[in-house]
N, C-alpha and C positions, 0 to 999 in steps of 0.2 A: 569487543565484548568483555574482555578481561577487565578493562577499565570500569565498565558498568557494574560488573559483578563485585569488583573490589572497591568500588567508589573512589577510584584514583584518577588523576588527570582531569582533563576538562571534557568529560564524556557527557553526551546528551541522549536522553532516552528516545527510543523510536516510537513516536506517537502519531505520526501523520500517514495518511494513505493518499496515493495519487493514482490516476488512471491515464491511459494513453491509447493511441491508435497504432503504435508500432507493431509489426508482425515478425520482426527478426527473432529467430530462435534464442532461447536463454543461453547465456554464457557466463561462467563464473567471474569473468573479468569485467562485466558490465557494472557501471557505477551510477547509472541513471536509466530512466525509461527511455526507449528509443525515440518516441514522439509523445511527450507528455501533453495531455489536454489542459488548457488553461482558460478556455472560453465557454460560454453558454451554460454556466452553473456547474462545470465539471472540474474546477481547479482543485489542486491539492488542499487537503483540509485535515484538521485535527480529528482523530478517531476516538471512539469509545474503547478504552483499553481495559482488559481484565486478564486474570489468570484463571485457567481452567485445568481440569485433570483429564489426561489421556491415558497414561499408564500409572504414573506416580503422582501424588498430590501436588497440584500447582505446577506441573511440568510443561504447560502449554500457554503461550502468549496468544491472546485473541484480540484483534483490532477490527472494529466494525464502523463503517461509514455509509450513510445514504446520501446520494446526490440527487437533486431535482434539476432536470435540464430546462434551460430557458431558450433553447434552440436545438438544432441538430447536433448530436454528439455520437461519435463512433468510438467504441471501446474494444480493445483487443489485448491490452496488457494492464497490469496493476502492480503497485509496489509499495513497500514500507520505507519511510524516511524518518530522519530525526530532526527535520526543520521544515518550516512552512515554504521555503524555497531553497534550492541548492541542497546543501547538507549531504549526509551519507545515506546510501541505500542499503538496507538490511537484506531485502529480498525482492525478487521480481518474478511475476508469473505471466506467461503468455496464455491467454484463454483458449479453450478448445474451439469456441465459436465466437464470432463477432457479435457484440451487443450494439444495436442501433437505437438511439433515443431520439424522440421528437420533443418539442416543447411541452413541458409539464409532466413528462415521463420521469419515473424515479428508478434508480439502480442502487442496490445495496450490495456492498462487498464486505465479506468477512475473510480476513487473512489470518491464518493461524501458523504459529511456529512451535514445533514440539522440541523440547530440549531433553536429550537423553544421554 
């Protein structure tokens, strides 16, 4: 994060969202989703990225992505990454309930990070 803020080193911005079916509880040591989805239209993809205001002007990073399933997809986790594959994970969220998609269903994920 220091490299991104200071524009030093070879840092890459976090602009990708991924989803998966892993149910393992969050741990700070995780560097990837437990079971990342890659098939049926659910693969990691570039998100629409913006800054919004929660408390102070532009203190929140917001990433939004909509997936359209081309077959059955189970979603239980989501994360923010800095590459279209592999890369570094900024955050991971285990969903409170499982999302089950059938072909042609859509799912939109908004992941926000508040900097304070």
